[in-house]
N, C-alpha and C positions, 0 to 999 in steps of 0.2 A: 596070731595078733600083735602087733607091733611094740606097743608101748603100754598097754593096761593089761594088766592081771588082776580081777577082782579077788581083794581078801574079803569083802564084805559089802553091805549095802550103804556103809558110812565113808567107806575110803575107795580109792583106785590106786594103784601103781603105775607111777609113771618113770620112765627114765631118760637121762641126758648123759652128757660126755663125761660126768663122773659118778654116774650111778643111778641107781634107783630111790624113789621115797615114797612114802603115802601120803597122798593128798587127798583131802575131804571132798568127797563126791558133792557137797553141796556148793564149794569153789569152782567157778568158772576159769578162774586161773589155774595156772600148771605148776610144775616141779622148778621150772626157771624162775619164775615169780616167787613160790615159797623160798627158794634160796636166797632172793636179792631180799627180801622182808627179812630174813634171819642175819645177813649181812650187814644190811643197812639200815639204823636205827638212830639215826644224826638229829634231823630238825624239827620231827613232830609235824612233820607238814607232808602230806600225801600226795599223789597223783592225782587219787580223789579227788582232793580238796579245789582241783580246777578244772572245771566242768568245761570251759574253752578249749583246754588243752586235750582233753579226751576226746571232745568231740573233732579236733582238729587230728587226731591220730586215727580215727576211723574215717573221717572224710579222705585221708590220704589212702588208707588200707582198700578203700571203696574204689579210689581212682586207679592206683594200680590194678584191682581187680577188672575194673574196665578194659584199660589197655591189655592186660595179660589173655580176657577172652576175644576182644577182638584180634590179637596176632595168634588163636588158636591154642593158647598156654594152659589154658583151664577149659574144661568143659562145661557145657550149658549149667548142669545140676551143683557144680562145687561153685561156677559165679553165680549163681541164683541166691544158693547158701551163704557166699561171704557176703555178698551185697545187704540182704536179709539183715545179718548179724550187724553190718557196719549202722544201717538205717537205723536199727533199735539204739543203739549207742550213741548215736547222733540225736536221737529222740530224748536222750538224756536217760536211759536206762542202762543198770549194772553198772554204773559209775563206783557203787560202792566194792568192786572186784578188782579196783587198781589200787593195791595197799602199799605201792611200794615208795620208799622215801624220795621225797625230791632230790635229795642230796646223796648223789649214789657214783660208785667208780664204774669203769667200763663206757663211756662217752655216750651213756643212753640206752645200752644194749637192755638194759633189766627193763626200762620203761615200754620198747619195741617189743621186748618178748612178751609182756605183762599183755599187751593190746593183741597180740597174734594169738595168745595161749586164750584170753577171752573170746573174742570172736571167732576162732575156730570151734570153740565149747558151745556157743550160743548157735553157730551154723550148725554142727552135729546134731543137736537137739530138734533144730526146724528140720533137718532130712529124717528124722528118727530112730536117731541112735544115740546113745549115752554119751556124757562126756567122756571123754579121754580114747575115744574110739579112732586114734590117730591115722588107721590104715586106711581109714575112710576118709579123711579130710586132716592133713597135717598144719600144724601150725608154722613150721618153717618151709615146706616143701611147697604148700599152697597159698596160705595166710601172707608171707613174707615171700613171695616169689616174685623175681627179678628186682629185689630189694636189699637193701642194706641198713643197717641202724643209721648209718654214716650219711646216707639221703633221707631217709624216712623220718629221725628224729630233728633236723633241723629244719627240715621242711614243716614238720609239725608245729615247731616253736614258732615260725615265724606266721602260720596261718592264727594259731591262738593269739600270739600278739595283735594281728589284724581284727581280731574279731572282738579282743579285748578295749582295744583302742576306740572301737565304735561308741559303748557309753563313756567311755572317760573322755572322749570330744563333746558327749551332750554335757556332763558335769562341767567343763570349762563353759560351756556356752551360757547354761544357766546362771553360773556365778558370775559371768561377764554381765549377764542381763540385770541381775539383781544388785552389781554395784553401778551400772548406769541409771537404773530405778533412783537408787540413793544419790547420785550426783544431780539428778534433775531437783530431789525433794528438798536437795540441800543448796540449791544454785544461789539463793539470797542470802546465806550465811557468810557473813564476813569473819574471818580469823587470821590470826598472825599464821606465816608460813616462817617455817625455822630453816636455819643451816648451822650443822655441826651442834644441833641442839641449842642454838640461842635465835633470838628473836631475828629475824630477818626481813621479809615486807609483807603485807597483806596478801590474801588470797580468798577463795571462795570454800567453805566445805566441799561443795559441788564439783570443783576442780579439783580438790585432791580425790575424794573417791571417782571420779571420771578416771584419772592418772591411773589408779589401782586396774579400773577396767581396759584400759588401752595396752598396757603393759603385759596383761593375760592374753589379749586377742592377738598380740604379736604371737604368743606361742601357739595358739592354735594354726595361726597361716605357718608357722614353721612345719608343725607336724603335716600339713599337708601337702608341703613341699618334700618333707623327705620321704615319703612312701614312695612314691614313682619311682624315686632314684632307688631305694633298697629292697623293702621288705616284699615286694610283691616278687621279685625275682628269685626263684625256687631251684635247688638242685636236685630233685627229684630225677631218679633214672640215672645218678652219677654213682650209684651204689657205692663198693668200698672207698676208693678215692676219688672218683670224679670222672675216672674211664670209661665206667658203663658197664664194667664186666661182668659178666651172667645176665644181662639183660639184652633182650632180642632188639634187632632193629627195628627204628620206630618207637620203640616203647615210652622213649623219652617224651616225643610231642605228645604221643596218645594217654599217658597218664598226666601230663600238665593240662592239656585241653580238657579231661575229664576232671582234675579238679578245681578248673577254673568253676567248670559247668558246675559243681557240686556245692563249691562254697558261696558260688553267686561274686566272684572276688575277679579283679583285673589279672590273674597271678600270669605269670609268663616264666620259662625255662632261663635260667641263667646263663649269660652269654660263655662263660668259662666254668665249666662244672668244679675242674680240679680247683681253683681257686674259691670257690662258692662254697666246696666241703671244708676246707679250714679257717677260712677267713670269717671272722666275728665283727667287722666293723660297722656293719647294720646295726648289729645289736648295741654296741659300743655310741654308735650315736644318738640312736633313739632314748639309751638310758642317761646321756649328756643333756638331751632336749627335756627328759623330766628333773633332772638334777636342776637344769636353768628355771622351771616351773617351782620346782619346791624352794629353790632358793628366791624365787619373788613371793612366792605364799607365804613364807618365814619372814619375808620384809614387811608386806603388809600385816599382818599376824602383830607382828612388833610395833608398827606402827599405831594400830589400836589399842594395844595395851598401853602403850603412852599416853595416847591424846585422852582413854579412860582412865588414867592414873588419878588416884584420890582417894574419897571423895571430897574431900577437905583440903589438903596439902597437895596435890598433882596437878597436872592439866586440867583433867574434867570436861573437856571439851565434847565429848560424845559421851553416852549413855550404853553400855551394853547391856542388854537383858540378864539380869540374876538367874543363873542356872544351878546353883547348889551352895550353900552353905560354905564360908571359905576356910573358916577355923575350928578347931577345935577346943582354944583356948581363947581367942579374942571374939567376943560376941559381936553380932552384924558383920562382919567381914567378910566381903562377896568378891571372889577372884575370877581375875579373864581368864577362867578354865578352856572356853572353846578356844581363841588365839592360842593358848598354850599346845593346846592339844594340836593344833595345827603346826604348830612349831616344832613339837615332837616328832608327827610325821612326817614333816620335810628333811629332820636329820637323817630318819632312817632311810628315806631315798637318796639323799647325798651319800650315806655311808657304802648302800648298794650299788651304787654307780661306783665306788672305788673297786667294792668285789668283783662288781662286772669286768672293769678294767685289766686288774690283775689276772682274771679268769681268762679273757681275750688275749692276753701278752703271753700266756702259759701254754698256747697249744703249741706243739712242734710238729714239723715236717707238713705231712697232708691230712691231720686231723687234729681237731681241739677236745683233748679227752675233758675239758672241764666244763662244757655245754650245760652240763645238769645245775651246775651252779648260777650259769647267765641265765637259766630258764626260769629256774627258781625266783632270782632275785628281780628279773624282769618285770613278771607278773606279779610279784608283789609289790613293787613300786607303783605298777599301773593300777593295780588294785587299791593300794594305800592311797594315791593319789585322788583317786575317785573318790573314794571314803572319805578323806579330807574334805575335798572342795564341797560335797554335800553337805556336810555338818556346818562348815564354815558359813554355807549360806545359808541353810535353814534356822541354824541356834545361832547366830550371832549378824550376819550382815540383813538379812529380813528385817529382824527387828530393833537395829540400831536406831537411836535417836541423837540429834543434835541437842545441846545445852547452847543454845542459842545468846543468854544471857551472859555466859560466862566467855563464852567465843568474842562477844562484842566489847565486853569489860577488856578482856587480854589486847585487844586491838587499839581499844583507848590507852589503856596504860603503857602501851610498849614504846619505848624510843624509835624502834622500826618504823612506825609511821611517819617519821620526817622524813625517809627518803621519798614518799610521795609528792613531797614537798620541794624537793628540789627544783622542778620547772620553774616552780614560782617564786622561790625565795632565792637560790643560787645555792652552791656548795658551801661556802663560808658561812653565810647564815643559818642555813641547817645545822653544821657543825656545831655552831656556838649553841644553839637551842638544844641539841640533844647530849652536849658535854652540861650545859646549865640542868636540864633535866636527869640526868644520872647523878648529878652531884646533891641536887636536893630532893630528887624523889618526886620532884612536881610532875604535870603530863606536860606532853609537847602541845597540844591543844593548848591548854592553860595559857602556857606563856606565851603561845601565839595571841591570844586573845589580849593579855595583859600588855603587851607592846604594841597592839593593834598592826601587827605586821600584814595581815590580811584582812577583808572585810568577811561578816556570814557568810553572806552567798557565796565568795569564792572559797572561801574554807569546807563549806558544805561541800560544794563540787571538787575541791580537790581530795576531799575524805571520801567521796562517795564510793559504792561499789564498781560503776562504770569506771573511775579513773583509777581506780588503785589496783585494779587485776587486769586492766586490758592495756595494750600497747601504746594506742592513739591518745594523746593526750593536748587539750587545747589551753593552753596556758595564757591567754589574754585574760587578764584583771581590771 
């Protein structure tokens, strides 16, 4: 027997380059995973926490087994056992057997070997053998046949990202829909627009919310544009550095074809496997897109915090549903905790983007050893963005209400509405009215009526929603 000498029913002995170790017989992982767990205790985030990453690893391993079987590198028994094990993992089983820290040295070797060992031992039990019977089926020789961590790991990251983006794009779309719904609800609520935190010109609250939706809609389209240009192209088959060493002829195209069929995604082989093995540009681009969305979400959250500020000494143009008491000392205080949490989530994604940028730059020559950090932070950003969007939609946007009285009062008191009267009174007259209003504290409308500069009908028309928030104005008086 090659790698296992039984000590008792609780442990098996496995060996690797560095020697032998006892591995608890209950574990489907083996000695190399055990060493990795001992070496890397950094983030408290385990591979086991990322279901789509584990499923992607199993899909890659199954695709490789398909290619190796078609090329007669694996016999049918070995092939069937590996495929069975992979399908079990893809179905969501054995994920707790991936205890390796997401942050690890070795460019992902620990994660790849974790997958090899778990799949191998599931396959061994399927064949009727005990875990660790590697003379029958071996993690490296059979499960990892024709592969390297350097093509398996980045391929699995890309596939996991593609799987993660499916629910994320749904979160985009439902949040956008919620904002559009509010835009319709608030379409007739007149309010003051502001530039540089100063009164500008009137608009509707509906227009404000519609703009929120439009800016996020652009990011959905951006994600759709990015995917065909990058993430679907895999370096599987490139093995160590992209040259395909130790992989038989036609292995690359067969493994890619199998992976596309297993994942049901339009996966293709990268045109330059050497470039694809070392370059992290697609991850940088995607992270940048997520940072862009995070920046926009944070801006929207800030706007809602300002618009809901008060309740007596702020803008108070919208009501946010109270979610929890806001102070341990100030009775009755309620804070905008949901927008604040969106801000915080956005800041984390922005920070992750910087970490991904540094990690992508830090690759040397034919491999980037910092890929574990890129994977960890990219998965975290996608997950955090999705959760933040859902929270924002469910606990803030869906229940937000307009303070129509306050919005109207702000418009009537604002000197900014004088801009809407320019076409009727001319710049010099409106400037004089604005100055008097500012100096005396009196209202613009009040002064115009006092001087009888416009009839009531014309004044009502000039200050109507249609006149103040749309471009075309009929100035006939």
